[in-house]
N, CA and C atoms of all chains as a GROMACS GRO file, in nm:
protein
  615
    1MET      N    1   1.995  -4.163   0.789
    1MET     CA    2   1.911  -4.294   0.742
    1MET      C    3   1.822  -4.343   0.852
    2ASN      N    4   1.709  -4.382   0.806
    2ASN     CA    5   1.608  -4.416   0.895
    2ASN      C    6   1.566  -4.559   0.882
    3PHE      N    7   1.607  -4.664   0.949
    3PHE     CA    8   1.575  -4.809   0.931
    3PHE      C    9   1.439  -4.833   1.026
    4ASN      N   10   1.366  -4.916   0.962
    4ASN     CA   11   1.258  -4.971   1.066
    4ASN      C   12   1.321  -5.039   1.154
    5ARG      N   13   1.249  -5.067   1.252
    5ARG     CA   14   1.301  -5.142   1.373
    5ARG      C   15   1.178  -5.227   1.434
    6TYR      N   16   1.201  -5.331   1.525
    6TYR     CA   17   1.106  -5.405   1.573
    6TYR      C   18   1.095  -5.346   1.731
    7ASN      N   19   0.964  -5.378   1.753
    7ASN     CA   20   0.930  -5.340   1.894
    7ASN      C   21   1.006  -5.438   1.982
    8TYR      N   22   1.036  -5.410   2.112
    8TYR     CA   23   1.099  -5.499   2.196
    8TYR      C   24   1.048  -5.508   2.326
    9PHE      N   25   1.090  -5.619   2.386
    9PHE     CA   26   1.075  -5.643   2.549
    9PHE      C   27   1.198  -5.601   2.611
   10ALA      N   28   1.195  -5.539   2.733
   10ALA     CA   29   1.297  -5.535   2.796
   10ALA      C   30   1.280  -5.576   2.946
   11SER      N   31   1.386  -5.650   2.995
   11SER     CA   32   1.389  -5.716   3.126
   11SER      C   33   1.377  -5.580   3.244
   12ILE      N   34   1.323  -5.614   3.378
   12ILE     CA   35   1.300  -5.487   3.459
   12ILE      C   36   1.451  -5.445   3.485
   13ASP      N   37   1.546  -5.518   3.485
   13ASP     CA   38   1.682  -5.447   3.502
   13ASP      C   39   1.754  -5.378   3.381
   14TYR      N   40   1.686  -5.389   3.266
   14TYR     CA   41   1.717  -5.336   3.134
   14TYR      C   42   1.821  -5.407   3.081
   15LYS      N   43   1.887  -5.526   3.115
   15LYS     CA   44   2.002  -5.593   3.082
   15LYS      C   45   1.952  -5.686   2.971
   16ILE      N   46   1.842  -5.726   2.949
   16ILE     CA   47   1.806  -5.816   2.840
   16ILE      C   48   1.681  -5.773   2.759
   17TYR      N   49   1.718  -5.793   2.628
   17TYR     CA   50   1.589  -5.734   2.550
   17TYR      C   51   1.572  -5.846   2.441
   18VAL      N   52   1.448  -5.852   2.435
   18VAL     CA   53   1.375  -5.967   2.320
   18VAL      C   54   1.276  -5.905   2.225
   19PHE      N   55   1.302  -5.942   2.112
   19PHE     CA   56   1.211  -5.910   2.006
   19PHE      C   57   1.203  -6.025   1.882
   20TYR      N   58   1.114  -6.011   1.801
   20TYR     CA   59   1.083  -6.099   1.718
   20TYR      C   60   1.113  -6.064   1.565
   21SER      N   61   1.202  -6.122   1.515
   21SER     CA   62   1.227  -6.131   1.364
   21SER      C   63   1.110  -6.201   1.284
   22GLU      N   64   1.060  -6.122   1.186
   22GLU     CA   65   0.964  -6.176   1.110
   22GLU      C   66   1.010  -6.172   0.959
   23GLY      N   67   0.978  -6.284   0.888
   23GLY     CA   68   1.028  -6.278   0.760
   23GLY      C   69   0.989  -6.421   0.690
   24PRO      N   70   1.056  -6.441   0.579
   24PRO     CA   71   1.010  -6.573   0.512
   24PRO      C   72   1.052  -6.702   0.597
   25LYS      N   73   1.124  -6.694   0.684
   25LYS     CA   74   1.157  -6.830   0.754
   25LYS      C   75   1.045  -6.826   0.906
   26GLY      N   76   0.984  -6.736   0.897
   26GLY     CA   77   0.880  -6.715   1.013
   26GLY      C   78   0.922  -6.622   1.116
   27ARG      N   79   0.872  -6.662   1.230
   27ARG     CA   80   0.891  -6.558   1.347
   27ARG      C   81   0.998  -6.620   1.450
   28ILE      N   82   1.102  -6.540   1.455
   28ILE     CA   83   1.215  -6.598   1.511
   28ILE      C   84   1.247  -6.500   1.645
   29GLU      N   85   1.264  -6.561   1.748
   29GLU     CA   86   1.281  -6.474   1.890
   29GLU      C   87   1.430  -6.453   1.900
   30LYS      N   88   1.474  -6.327   1.910
   30LYS     CA   89   1.596  -6.283   1.915
   30LYS      C   90   1.628  -6.218   2.053
   31MET      N   91   1.748  -6.222   2.110
   31MET     CA   92   1.798  -6.171   2.236
   31MET      C   93   1.909  -6.113   2.230
   32VAL      N   94   1.910  -5.988   2.312
   32VAL     CA   95   2.038  -5.903   2.333
   32VAL      C   96   2.047  -5.906   2.478
   33THR      N   97   2.171  -5.932   2.523
   33THR     CA   98   2.208  -5.918   2.667
   33THR      C   99   2.319  -5.842   2.688
   34TYR      N  100   2.341  -5.767   2.799
   34TYR     CA  101   2.457  -5.695   2.855
   34TYR      C  102   2.492  -5.764   2.978
   35GLU      N  103   2.610  -5.787   2.981
   35GLU     CA  104   2.666  -5.845   3.084
   35GLU      C  105   2.799  -5.768   3.145
   36LYS      N  106   2.832  -5.750   3.270
   36LYS     CA  107   2.951  -5.684   3.296
   36LYS      C  108   3.058  -5.759   3.275
   37VAL      N  109   3.156  -5.681   3.228
   37VAL     CA  110   3.310  -5.749   3.211
   37VAL      C  111   3.410  -5.688   3.319
   38ASP      N  112   3.390  -5.572   3.340
   38ASP     CA  113   3.473  -5.498   3.429
   38ASP      C  114   3.421  -5.365   3.480
   39ASP      N  115   3.459  -5.343   3.613
   39ASP     CA  116   3.416  -5.230   3.684
   39ASP      C  117   3.496  -5.086   3.662
   40ASN      N  118   3.600  -5.097   3.645
   40ASN     CA  119   3.693  -4.985   3.616
   40ASN      C  120   3.800  -4.986   3.488
   41PRO      N  121   3.754  -4.944   3.370
   41PRO     CA  122   3.619  -4.869   3.337
   41PRO      C  123   3.495  -4.980   3.339
   42ALA      N  124   3.377  -4.928   3.346
   42ALA     CA  125   3.269  -4.992   3.335
   42ALA      C  126   3.255  -5.043   3.204
   43VAL      N  127   3.278  -5.161   3.180
   43VAL     CA  128   3.268  -5.224   3.064
   43VAL      C  129   3.156  -5.352   3.053
   44TYR      N  130   3.067  -5.346   2.960
   44TYR     CA  131   2.970  -5.463   2.958
   44TYR      C  132   2.996  -5.527   2.805
   45ASN      N  133   2.952  -5.656   2.813
   45ASN     CA  134   2.964  -5.741   2.688
   45ASN      C  135   2.836  -5.746   2.615
   46LEU      N  136   2.813  -5.721   2.498
   46LEU     CA  137   2.675  -5.740   2.428
   46LEU      C  138   2.688  -5.881   2.366
   47ALA      N  139   2.604  -5.951   2.393
   47ALA     CA  140   2.556  -6.084   2.322
   47ALA      C  141   2.427  -6.086   2.267
   48PHE      N  142   2.431  -6.124   2.154
   48PHE     CA  143   2.326  -6.121   2.052
   48PHE      C  144   2.294  -6.268   1.986
   49GLY      N  145   2.185  -6.298   1.973
   49GLY     CA  146   2.150  -6.409   1.905
   49GLY      C  147   2.010  -6.471   1.915
   50ASP      N  148   2.001  -6.588   1.826
   50ASP     CA  149   1.870  -6.637   1.833
   50ASP      C  150   1.832  -6.715   1.967
   51ILE      N  151   1.725  -6.743   2.011
   51ILE     CA  152   1.674  -6.799   2.111
   51ILE      C  153   1.606  -6.941   2.067
   52ASP      N  154   1.669  -7.059   2.128
   52ASP     CA  155   1.650  -7.192   2.096
   52ASP      C  156   1.491  -7.209   2.148
   53PRO      N  157   1.395  -7.223   2.061
   53PRO     CA  158   1.254  -7.243   2.122
   53PRO      C  159   1.224  -7.359   2.214
   54THR      N  160   1.309  -7.452   2.209
   54THR     CA  161   1.305  -7.562   2.286
   54THR      C  162   1.354  -7.547   2.439
   55THR      N  163   1.476  -7.498   2.429
   55THR     CA  164   1.561  -7.484   2.567
   55THR      C  165   1.532  -7.336   2.628
   56GLY      N  166   1.511  -7.226   2.535
   56GLY     CA  167   1.513  -7.101   2.595
   56GLY      C  168   1.629  -7.055   2.611
   57LEU      N  169   1.732  -7.113   2.548
   57LEU     CA  170   1.880  -7.063   2.554
   57LEU      C  171   1.913  -6.993   2.424
   58MET      N  172   2.024  -6.910   2.443
   58MET     CA  173   2.068  -6.836   2.325
   58MET      C  174   2.152  -6.932   2.242
   59LEU      N  175   2.129  -6.931   2.106
   59LEU     CA  176   2.212  -7.029   2.012
   59LEU      C  177   2.334  -6.952   1.969
   60ASP      N  178   2.424  -7.020   1.957
   60ASP     CA  179   2.572  -6.973   1.936
   60ASP      C  180   2.571  -7.004   1.778
   61ARG      N  181   2.631  -6.903   1.710
   61ARG     CA  182   2.658  -6.898   1.555
   61ARG      C  183   2.534  -6.938   1.465
   62ASN      N  184   2.428  -6.909   1.518
   62ASN     CA  185   2.313  -6.938   1.422
   62ASN      C  186   2.301  -6.844   1.340
   63VAL      N  187   2.258  -6.851   1.207
   63VAL     CA  188   2.222  -6.780   1.104
   63VAL      C  189   2.085  -6.789   1.055
   64SER      N  190   1.998  -6.704   1.085
   64SER     CA  191   1.856  -6.712   1.071
   64SER      C  192   1.826  -6.678   0.942
   65ASP      N  193   1.889  -6.573   0.872
   65ASP     CA  194   1.878  -6.530   0.740
   65ASP      C  195   1.728  -6.514   0.704
   66ASN      N  196   1.678  -6.431   0.784
   66ASN     CA  197   1.506  -6.395   0.775
   66ASN      C  198   1.482  -6.305   0.680
   67GLY      N  199   1.578  -6.243   0.610
   67GLY     CA  200   1.566  -6.115   0.514
   67GLY      C  201   1.543  -5.989   0.590
   68ASP      N  202   1.567  -5.968   0.712
   68ASP     CA  203   1.538  -5.840   0.766
   68ASP      C  204   1.670  -5.787   0.849
   69ARG      N  205   1.795  -5.818   0.788
   69ARG     CA  206   1.910  -5.798   0.871
   69ARG      C  207   1.917  -5.631   0.928
   70ASP      N  208   1.883  -5.520   0.820
   70ASP     CA  209   1.884  -5.406   0.875
   70ASP      C  210   1.785  -5.377   0.979
   71ILE      N  211   1.668  -5.422   0.976
   71ILE     CA  212   1.567  -5.380   1.077
   71ILE      C  213   1.629  -5.459   1.204
   72VAL      N  214   1.676  -5.592   1.206
   72VAL     CA  215   1.744  -5.640   1.338
   72VAL      C  216   1.832  -5.561   1.388
   73LEU      N  217   1.930  -5.505   1.294
   73LEU     CA  218   2.058  -5.454   1.353
   73LEU      C  219   1.995  -5.321   1.413
   74ALA      N  220   1.911  -5.244   1.349
   74ALA     CA  221   1.852  -5.141   1.397
   74ALA      C  222   1.804  -5.147   1.541
   75THR      N  223   1.723  -5.258   1.540
   75THR     CA  224   1.673  -5.286   1.690
   75THR      C  225   1.769  -5.315   1.777
   76VAL      N  226   1.872  -5.392   1.750
   76VAL     CA  227   1.987  -5.395   1.840
   76VAL      C  228   2.050  -5.264   1.901
   77ALA      N  229   2.064  -5.181   1.793
   77ALA     CA  230   2.106  -5.058   1.820
   77ALA      C  231   2.030  -4.969   1.911
   78ASP      N  232   1.884  -5.002   1.887
   78ASP     CA  233   1.794  -4.928   1.988
   78ASP      C  234   1.831  -4.988   2.137
   79THR      N  235   1.847  -5.116   2.138
   79THR     CA  236   1.879  -5.175   2.274
   79THR      C  237   2.006  -5.111   2.342
   80VAL      N  238   2.104  -5.070   2.245
   80VAL     CA  239   2.243  -5.028   2.304
   80VAL      C  240   2.193  -4.860   2.370
   81SER      N  241   2.107  -4.817   2.298
   81SER     CA  242   2.077  -4.676   2.357
   81SER      C  243   2.028  -4.696   2.475
   82ASP      N  244   1.918  -4.767   2.493
   82ASP     CA  245   1.823  -4.803   2.602
   82ASP      C  246   1.915  -4.835   2.726
   83PHE      N  247   1.995  -4.943   2.695
   83PHE     CA  248   2.083  -4.987   2.802
   83PHE      C  249   2.179  -4.887   2.856
   84SER      N  250   2.244  -4.818   2.761
   84SER     CA  251   2.322  -4.715   2.780
   84SER      C  252   2.263  -4.600   2.890
   85ASP      N  253   2.150  -4.583   2.845
   85ASP     CA  254   2.081  -4.461   2.919
   85ASP      C  255   2.048  -4.517   3.056
   86HIS      N  256   2.034  -4.643   3.091
   86HIS     CA  257   1.981  -4.697   3.223
   86HIS      C  258   2.127  -4.724   3.304
   87TYR      N  259   2.221  -4.732   3.250
   87TYR     CA  260   2.368  -4.785   3.311
   87TYR      C  261   2.460  -4.662   3.295
   88ASN      N  262   2.439  -4.552   3.311
   88ASN     CA  263   2.549  -4.434   3.296
   88ASN      C  264   2.638  -4.460   3.190
   89LYS      N  265   2.572  -4.487   3.060
   89LYS     CA  266   2.667  -4.466   2.954
   89LYS      C  267   2.791  -4.541   2.954
   90PRO      N  268   2.798  -4.669   2.986
   90PRO     CA  269   2.941  -4.731   2.996
   90PRO      C  270   2.974  -4.787   2.872
   91MET      N  271   3.105  -4.834   2.855
   91MET     CA  272   3.164  -4.892   2.744
   91MET      C  273   3.089  -5.034   2.700
   92ILE      N  274   3.062  -5.046   2.596
   92ILE     CA  275   2.996  -5.165   2.536
   92ILE      C  276   3.090  -5.253   2.447
   93TYR      N  277   3.125  -5.358   2.486
   93TYR     CA  278   3.216  -5.433   2.385
   93TYR      C  279   3.138  -5.531   2.291
   94ILE      N  280   3.168  -5.518   2.158
   94ILE     CA  281   3.075  -5.602   2.062
   94ILE      C  282   3.196  -5.652   1.968
   95VAL      N  283   3.160  -5.804   1.972
   95VAL     CA  284   3.252  -5.865   1.875
   95VAL      C  285   3.152  -5.966   1.822
   96GLY      N  286   3.151  -6.026   1.696
   96GLY     CA  287   3.068  -6.134   1.658
   96GLY      C  288   3.124  -6.255   1.704
   97SER      N  289   3.043  -6.370   1.697
   97SER     CA  290   3.053  -6.502   1.735
   97SER      C  291   3.181  -6.562   1.627
   98THR      N  292   3.157  -6.483   1.494
   98THR     CA  293   3.257  -6.554   1.405
   98THR      C  294   3.326  -6.426   1.336
   99LEU      N  295   3.403  -6.443   1.249
   99LEU     CA  296   3.484  -6.328   1.200
   99LEU      C  297   3.402  -6.260   1.104
  100SER      N  298   3.311  -6.345   1.046
  100SER     CA  299   3.208  -6.294   0.936
  100SER      C  300   3.111  -6.211   1.008
  101ARG      N  301   3.063  -6.250   1.123
  101ARG     CA  302   2.967  -6.152   1.195
  101ARG      C  303   3.025  -6.028   1.256
  102THR      N  304   3.148  -6.040   1.281
  102THR     CA  305   3.213  -5.928   1.320
  102THR      C  306   3.212  -5.821   1.202
  103ARG      N  307   3.238  -5.869   1.087
  103ARG     CA  308   3.244  -5.798   0.972
  103ARG      C  309   3.083  -5.738   0.946
  104LEU      N  310   2.994  -5.807   0.970
  104LEU     CA  311   2.870  -5.784   0.950
  104LEU      C  312   2.845  -5.662   1.055
  105TYR      N  313   2.878  -5.667   1.165
  105TYR     CA  314   2.851  -5.552   1.262
  105TYR      C  315   2.938  -5.431   1.204
  106GLN      N  316   3.059  -5.452   1.160
  106GLN     CA  317   3.124  -5.340   1.103
  106GLN      C  318   3.077  -5.276   0.997
  107MET      N  319   3.014  -5.360   0.904
  107MET     CA  320   2.925  -5.287   0.786
  107MET      C  321   2.804  -5.224   0.840
  108SER      N  322   2.756  -5.266   0.942
  108SER     CA  323   2.661  -5.187   0.992
  108SER      C  324   2.676  -5.056   1.062
  109ILE      N  325   2.792  -5.060   1.134
  109ILE     CA  326   2.839  -4.923   1.186
  109ILE      C  327   2.883  -4.844   1.078
  110THR      N  328   2.931  -4.888   0.985
  110THR     CA  329   2.976  -4.816   0.870
  110THR      C  330   2.855  -4.742   0.798
  111LYS      N  331   2.766  -4.828   0.795
  111LYS     CA  332   2.642  -4.766   0.711
  111LYS      C  333   2.573  -4.653   0.776
  112ILE      N  334   2.575  -4.667   0.906
  112ILE     CA  335   2.510  -4.546   0.996
  112ILE      C  336   2.604  -4.468   1.066
  113TYR      N  337   2.727  -4.472   1.011
  113TYR     CA  338   2.851  -4.406   1.102
  113TYR      C  339   2.804  -4.256   1.138
  114LYS      N  340   2.777  -4.182   1.027
  114LYS     CA  341   2.735  -4.042   1.054
  114LYS      C  342   2.633  -4.023   1.186
  115GLU      N  343   2.542  -4.107   1.167
  115GLU     CA  344   2.447  -4.078   1.260
  115GLU      C  345   2.482  -4.141   1.418
  116ILE      N  346   2.553  -4.238   1.416
  116ILE     CA  347   2.609  -4.314   1.532
  116ILE      C  348   2.708  -4.192   1.591
  117THR      N  349   2.783  -4.126   1.519
  117THR     CA  350   2.907  -4.059   1.574
  117THR      C  351   2.837  -3.935   1.638
  118ARG      N  352   2.717  -3.896   1.604
  118ARG     CA  353   2.660  -3.793   1.672
  118ARG      C  354   2.644  -3.820   1.810
  119PHE      N  355   2.614  -3.943   1.854
  119PHE     CA  356   2.569  -3.984   1.990
  119PHE      C  357   2.688  -4.082   2.050
  120TYR      N  358   2.744  -4.149   1.986
  120TYR     CA  359   2.853  -4.247   2.027
  120TYR      C  360   2.988  -4.216   1.984
  121THR      N  361   3.075  -4.274   2.061
  121THR     CA  362   3.224  -4.288   2.030
  121THR      C  363   3.236  -4.445   2.005
  122VAL      N  364   3.290  -4.444   1.897
  122VAL     CA  365   3.322  -4.592   1.860
  122VAL      C  366   3.462  -4.599   1.826
  123GLN      N  367   3.501  -4.724   1.879
  123GLN     CA  368   3.650  -4.740   1.888
  123GLN      C  369   3.684  -4.891   1.836
  124GLY      N  370   3.765  -4.916   1.759
  124GLY     CA  371   3.785  -5.049   1.697
  124GLY      C  372   3.935  -5.086   1.741
  125TYR      N  373   3.961  -5.234   1.746
  125TYR     CA  374   4.071  -5.265   1.798
  125TYR      C  375   4.148  -5.352   1.668
  126ARG      N  376   4.265  -5.306   1.630
  126ARG     CA  377   4.341  -5.373   1.537
  126ARG      C  378   4.488  -5.350   1.554
  127GLU      N  379   4.580  -5.433   1.515
  127GLU     CA  380   4.724  -5.429   1.532
  127GLU      C  381   4.752  -5.392   1.667
  128SER      N  382   4.681  -5.455   1.772
  128SER     CA  383   4.742  -5.434   1.901
  128SER      C  384   4.699  -5.295   1.932
  129GLN      N  385   4.610  -5.225   1.898
  129GLN     CA  386   4.584  -5.104   1.954
  129GLN      C  387   4.442  -5.043   1.932
  130TRP      N  388   4.387  -4.982   2.016
  130TRP     CA  389   4.259  -4.902   1.996
  130TRP      C  390   4.272  -4.798   1.914
  131GLU      N  391   4.174  -4.766   1.817
  131GLU     CA  392   4.177  -4.642   1.751
  131GLU      C  393   4.020  -4.602   1.739
  132ILE      N  394   4.003  -4.491   1.713
  132ILE     CA  395   3.869  -4.428   1.663
  132ILE      C  396   3.829  -4.507   1.536
  133PHE      N  397   3.717  -4.563   1.525
  133PHE     CA  398   3.649  -4.640   1.411
  133PHE      C  399   3.687  -4.577   1.288
  134GLN      N  400   3.739  -4.633   1.194
  134GLN     CA  401   3.735  -4.575   1.054
  134GLN      C  402   3.667  -4.669   0.953
  135LYS      N  403   3.617  -4.629   0.869
  135LYS     CA  404   3.535  -4.690   0.751
  135LYS      C  405   3.654  -4.765   0.672
  136ASN      N  406   3.607  -4.870   0.628
  136ASN     CA  407   3.695  -4.961   0.538
  136ASN      C  408   3.815  -4.997   0.596
  137VAL      N  409   3.817  -5.014   0.730
  137VAL     CA  410   3.926  -5.076   0.811
  137VAL      C  411   3.876  -5.188   0.877
  138ASN      N  412   3.938  -5.304   0.873
  138ASN     CA  413   3.888  -5.425   0.966
  138ASN      C  414   3.928  -5.435   1.106
  139TYR      N  415   3.848  -5.461   1.190
  139TYR     CA  416   3.865  -5.450   1.330
  139TYR      C  417   3.854  -5.594   1.377
  140GLU      N  418   3.903  -5.623   1.481
  140GLU     CA  419   3.891  -5.747   1.578
  140GLU      C  420   3.761  -5.740   1.665
  141ALA      N  421   3.750  -5.624   1.701
  141ALA     CA  422   3.631  -5.586   1.804
  141ALA      C  423   3.599  -5.434   1.803
  142PHE      N  424   3.496  -5.418   1.866
  142PHE     CA  425   3.461  -5.277   1.884
  142PHE      C  426   3.430  -5.243   2.020
  143VAL      N  427   3.443  -5.114   2.057
  143VAL     CA  428   3.359  -5.064   2.184
  143VAL      C  429   3.298  -4.951   2.146
  144VAL      N  430   3.176  -4.934   2.198
  144VAL     CA  431   3.082  -4.810   2.170
  144VAL      C  432   3.052  -4.764   2.298
  145GLN      N  433   3.037  -4.624   2.296
  145GLN     CA  434   3.003  -4.561   2.459
  145GLN      C  435   2.924  -4.443   2.400
  146LYS      N  436   2.807  -4.451   2.462
  146LYS     CA  437   2.721  -4.324   2.433
  146LYS      C  438   2.777  -4.196   2.505
  147LYS      N  439   2.775  -4.109   2.420
  147LYS     CA  440   2.845  -3.973   2.464
  147LYS      C  441   2.752  -3.912   2.580
  148LYS      N  442   2.824  -3.861   2.678
  148LYS     CA  443   2.746  -3.790   2.791
  148LYS      C  444   2.728  -3.635   2.759
  149ILE      N  445   2.623  -3.613   2.689
  149ILE     CA  446   2.591  -3.499   2.632
  149ILE      C  447   2.508  -3.414   2.746
  150MET      N  448   0.366  -5.524   1.465
  150MET     CA  449   0.361  -5.656   1.553
  150MET      C  450   0.258  -5.634   1.671
  151ASP      N  451   0.182  -5.730   1.697
  151ASP     CA  452   0.080  -5.721   1.812
  151ASP      C  453   0.179  -5.769   1.928
  152MET      N  454   0.209  -5.688   2.018
  152MET     CA  455   0.292  -5.755   2.103
  152MET      C  456   0.217  -5.816   2.226
  153SER      N  457   0.096  -5.795   2.220
  153SER     CA  458   0.027  -5.839   2.322
  153SER      C  459   0.002  -6.014   2.310
  154GLU      N  460   0.021  -6.060   2.187
  154GLU     CA  461   0.013  -6.194   2.146
  154GLU      C  462   0.118  -6.264   2.205
  155ASN      N  463   0.247  -6.214   2.245
  155ASN     CA  464   0.351  -6.284   2.307
  155ASN      C  465   0.346  -6.311   2.457
  156LYS      N  466   0.216  -6.259   2.524
  156LYS     CA  467   0.199  -6.329   2.656
  156LYS      C  468   0.294  -6.276   2.759
  157LYS      N  469   0.363  -6.184   2.752
  157LYS     CA  470   0.447  -6.136   2.843
  157LYS      C  471   0.377  -6.037   2.939
  158HIS      N  472   0.409  -6.052   3.072
  158HIS     CA  473   0.339  -5.971   3.137
  158HIS      C  474   0.412  -5.820   3.125
  159THR      N  475   0.318  -5.721   3.114
  159THR     CA  476   0.366  -5.589   3.085
  159THR      C  477   0.373  -5.512   3.217
  160THR      N  478   0.499  -5.438   3.242
  160THR     CA  479   0.503  -5.362   3.366
  160THR      C  480   0.505  -5.226   3.328
  161GLU      N  481   0.558  -5.190   3.212
  161GLU     CA  482   0.550  -5.054   3.165
  161GLU      C  483   0.575  -5.060   3.001
  162GLU      N  484   0.505  -4.959   2.949
  162GLU     CA  485   0.528  -4.946   2.819
  162GLU      C  486   0.554  -4.819   2.764
  163ARG      N  487   0.647  -4.799   2.673
  163ARG     CA  488   0.686  -4.653   2.636
  163ARG      C  489   0.743  -4.643   2.488
  164GLN      N  490   0.729  -4.534   2.426
  164GLN     CA  491   0.781  -4.514   2.301
  164GLN      C  492   0.923  -4.510   2.292
  165ILE      N  493   0.997  -4.568   2.213
  165ILE     CA  494   1.118  -4.570   2.170
  165ILE      C  495   1.162  -4.560   2.034
  166PHE      N  496   1.220  -4.445   1.995
  166PHE     CA  497   1.248  -4.417   1.858
  166PHE      C  498   1.113  -4.433   1.762
  167GLY      N  499   1.142  -4.541   1.671
  167GLY     CA  500   1.010  -4.563   1.582
  167GLY      C  501   0.926  -4.668   1.628
  168GLY      N  502   0.955  -4.732   1.746
  168GLY     CA  503   0.872  -4.852   1.796
  168GLY      C  504   0.838  -4.849   1.952
  169ARG      N  505   0.819  -4.925   1.988
  169ARG     CA  506   0.769  -4.954   2.143
  169ARG      C  507   0.859  -5.038   2.220
  170ALA      N  508   0.863  -4.996   2.342
  170ALA     CA  509   0.953  -5.080   2.424
  170ALA      C  510   0.862  -5.131   2.555
  171ILE      N  511   0.850  -5.251   2.573
  171ILE     CA  512   0.771  -5.292   2.697
  171ILE      C  513   0.863  -5.374   2.787
  172VAL      N  514   0.870  -5.320   2.922
  172VAL     CA  515   0.923  -5.392   3.029
  172VAL      C  516   0.847  -5.491   3.079
  173SER      N  517   0.910  -5.607   3.090
  173SER     CA  518   0.827  -5.711   3.132
  173SER      C  519   0.907  -5.801   3.231
  174LYS      N  520   0.846  -5.828   3.330
  174LYS     CA  521   0.879  -5.914   3.443
  174LYS      C  522   0.912  -6.073   3.409
  175GLU      N  523   0.843  -6.098   3.285
  175GLU     CA  524   0.860  -6.250   3.248
  175GLU      C  525   1.012  -6.254   3.194
  176ILE      N  526   1.084  -6.182   3.158
  176ILE     CA  527   1.220  -6.191   3.105
  176ILE      C  528   1.296  -6.220   3.188
  177LYS      N  529   1.355  -6.336   3.214
  177LYS     CA  530   1.452  -6.372   3.334
  177LYS      C  531   1.590  -6.368   3.268
  178SER      N  532   1.680  -6.367   3.378
  178SER     CA  533   1.822  -6.344   3.368
  178SER      C  534   1.873  -6.452   3.287
  179HIS      N  535   1.974  -6.415   3.203
  179HIS     CA  536   2.031  -6.510   3.114
  179HIS      C  537   2.185  -6.517   3.150
  180SER      N  538   2.229  -6.465   3.268
  180SER     CA  539   2.368  -6.466   3.299
  180SER      C  540   2.408  -6.609   3.306
  181ASN      N  541   2.358  -6.698   3.328
  181ASN     CA  542   2.408  -6.842   3.329
  181ASN      C  543   2.375  -6.907   3.199
  182ASP      N  544   2.322  -6.836   3.105
  182ASP     CA  545   2.312  -6.916   2.964
  182ASP      C  546   2.455  -6.936   2.930
  183PRO      N  547   2.490  -7.062   2.886
  183PRO     CA  548   2.625  -7.088   2.824
  183PRO      C  549   2.680  -6.999   2.722
  184PHE      N  550   2.578  -6.960   2.631
  184PHE     CA  551   2.646  -6.854   2.529
  184PHE      C  552   2.684  -6.745   2.598
  185VAL      N  553   2.622  -6.682   2.678
  185VAL     CA  554   2.625  -6.540   2.768
  185VAL      C  555   2.778  -6.579   2.848
  186VAL      N  556   2.761  -6.684   2.911
  186VAL     CA  557   2.886  -6.699   2.980
  186VAL      C  558   3.019  -6.724   2.908
  187LYS      N  559   3.012  -6.792   2.786
  187LYS     CA  560   3.122  -6.803   2.690
  187LYS      C  561   3.167  -6.661   2.650
  188LYS      N  562   3.064  -6.580   2.614
  188LYS     CA  563   3.100  -6.451   2.558
  188LYS      C  564   3.165  -6.365   2.666
  189VAL      N  565   3.092  -6.369   2.773
  189VAL     CA  566   3.171  -6.292   2.882
  189VAL      C  567   3.322  -6.311   2.916
  190GLU      N  568   3.341  -6.454   2.912
  190GLU     CA  569   3.467  -6.513   2.940
  190GLU      C  570   3.580  -6.472   2.827
  191GLU      N  571   3.511  -6.483   2.706
  191GLU     CA  572   3.607  -6.420   2.589
  191GLU      C  573   3.631  -6.290   2.593
  192ALA      N  574   3.517  -6.218   2.647
  192ALA     CA  575   3.557  -6.068   2.655
  192ALA      C  576   3.664  -6.030   2.763
  193LYS      N  577   3.650  -6.101   2.885
  193LYS     CA  578   3.749  -6.097   2.978
  193LYS      C  579   3.891  -6.126   2.945
  194ALA      N  580   3.923  -6.228   2.855
  194ALA     CA  581   4.036  -6.283   2.789
  194ALA      C  582   4.080  -6.169   2.692
  195PHE      N  583   3.993  -6.122   2.615
  195PHE     CA  584   4.031  -6.022   2.507
  195PHE      C  585   4.083  -5.907   2.593
  196PHE      N  586   4.030  -5.851   2.672
  196PHE     CA  587   4.069  -5.700   2.746
  196PHE      C  588   4.191  -5.741   2.813
  197LYS      N  589   4.214  -5.855   2.882
  197LYS     CA  590   4.338  -5.883   2.934
  197LYS      C  591   4.453  -5.890   2.861
  198ARG      N  592   4.424  -5.917   2.722
  198ARG     CA  593   4.536  -5.925   2.624
  198ARG      C  594   4.538  -5.790   2.556
  199ALA      N  595   4.430  -5.713   2.502
  199ALA     CA  596   4.416  -5.597   2.458
  199ALA      C  597   4.433  -5.465   2.548
  200GLY      N  598   4.376  -5.475   2.659
  200GLY     CA  599   4.358  -5.364   2.720
  200GLY      C  600   4.232  -5.306   2.720
  201PHE      N  601   4.223  -5.205   2.793
  201PHE     CA  602   4.085  -5.132   2.763
  201PHE      C  603   4.110  -4.996   2.683
  202PRO      N  604   4.016  -4.964   2.594
  202PRO     CA  605   4.030  -4.830   2.514
  202PRO      C  606   4.036  -4.723   2.629
  203LYS      N  607   4.083  -4.605   2.581
  203LYS     CA  608   4.077  -4.490   2.646
  203LYS      C  609   3.939  -4.422   2.632
  204VAL      N  610   3.890  -4.351   2.741
  204VAL     CA  611   3.766  -4.301   2.729
  204VAL      C  612   3.800  -4.169   2.644
  205LYS      N  613   3.724  -4.137   2.539
  205LYS     CA  614   3.743  -4.047   2.438
  205LYS      C  615   3.645  -3.929   2.463
   0.00000   0.00000   0.00000
């Protein structure tokens, strides 16, 4: 499955990525950041959201609904790949700001599962344990890790 | 998208998948962004409770 994606800007340390969603609601600045959570194992948190044009800060729980969800998520996936390549393929923790957003991430992983698993290990957390991601199972959170091929 | 109109200072441009990535010095750290700080704190609390997954 080939999604369109947006071009993006990366910070010089490859921890921050910026791109612009374009749709019926206009041009919306989006940001993806990766911040270290732990050293052993190396785990980074992925934070994703819109940028407040006034403050320049990320907006919590904002739903821009700009009609380009798949393009946006494909772009976020590109940043995961880019970041992973620059940081020795660490674990990346992904959870939505809300339960519904976590479900959205889950649906997105499911949609491109075959392609993802060629290059990534995806684990989900449910019922107090981690397991390899399965379709049609709801998870609290995910960890993705690019395979060291 | 014409990325030049975003007025970011370009330090490197390269092809990524179906698009372009531009490395920019203008993108500043968001480590102190309240949203990011909150997410990292929540992640640390989560792993304290759940433990880390095994490397597969």
